[in-house]
C-alpha positions in Angstrom: 2.0 -11.5 20.8 3.1 -12.6 17.8 5.4 -11.1 15.3 3.6 -9.4 12.3 4.0 -10.7 9.0 6.3 -8.6 6.7 6.0 -8.2 2.8 9.1 -7.9 0.6 7.9 -5.5 -2.7 10.2 -5.7 -5.5 10.2 -3.0 -8.0 10.6 -3.4 -11.8 14.6 -2.3 -11.2 14.7 -5.0 -8.4 14.7 -2.7 -5.7 13.1 -4.3 -2.9 11.4 -2.6 0.1 10.3 -4.6 3.6 7.0 -3.1 4.6 5.1 -4.5 7.9 1.4 -6.3 6.5 -0.5 -3.5 8.4 0.9 -1.1 6.0 1.1 -3.4 2.3 -2.4 -4.6 3.3 -3.7 -1.1 1.9 -3.0 -2.0 -1.3 -5.8 -4.4 -2.6 -3.3 -6.2 -4.7 -1.0 -7.2 -2.1 -4.2 -8.1 0.3 -5.4 -10.5 -2.4 -2.0 -12.0 -3.0 -1.4 -12.7 0.6 -4.6 -14.1 1.0 -5.0 -17.8 2.2 -1.0 -17.9 2.7 0.1 -20.3 5.1 1.5 -18.4 7.6 4.9 -17.4 6.6 5.9 -14.3 8.4 8.1 -12.8 5.1 6.5 -12.9 1.9 8.2 -11.8 -1.4 5.8 -10.0 -3.9 7.3 -8.7 -7.4 5.9 -6.1 -9.1 7.4 -6.0 -12.4 5.5 -3.3 -13.8 5.9 -0.9 -11.0 8.8 1.4 -11.1 11.1 2.1 -8.0 9.9 5.7 -7.1 6.4 4.8 -7.8 6.5 2.1 -5.1 8.2 4.1 -2.7 5.4 7.0 -3.3 2.8 4.0 -2.7 4.6 2.5 0.5 4.9 6.3 1.6 1.2 6.7 1.0 -0.2 3.5 2.8 2.6 4.6 5.7 0.7 7.5 6.0 -2.7 6.2 5.7 -2.1 3.4 7.8 -2.5 5.9 11.1 -4.8 8.3 9.3 -7.8 7.2 8.0 -8.6 8.2 4.4 -11.7 10.4 4.0 -14.2 8.8 1.4 -14.8 10.7 -1.1 -18.2 12.1 -1.7 -19.7 11.0 -5.5 -20.9 13.0 -7.2 -18.5 15.3 -6.9 -19.5 19.1 -6.0 -16.4 20.2 -7.6 -13.8 19.8 -9.9 -11.5 21.4 -7.2 -9.7 18.2 -6.0 -8.2 20.3 -3.1 -12.0 20.5 -2.1 -13.0 17.2 -2.8 -9.7 15.7 -1.2 -8.3 15.5 2.3 -4.3 16.8 1.9 -2.0 14.7 2.8 
């Protein structure tokens, strides 16, 4: 079995977070950036508009939903109450 690609996400403050591609690919930005890559095992992706605190939360979100599938949000929304619209996290 081959080693999984690692993605180094670098925040606006130059903090770096190494994440497995299986988690990072939940971000379309990351998936599109890596698309067509020549097979490197580690890729650096600078995110100059993303603060460290926000990036940490995005990584936490993606890590959670790697194992638990996201429930699609049905439209039109049947309620203005967010708790009735999306699954608990």
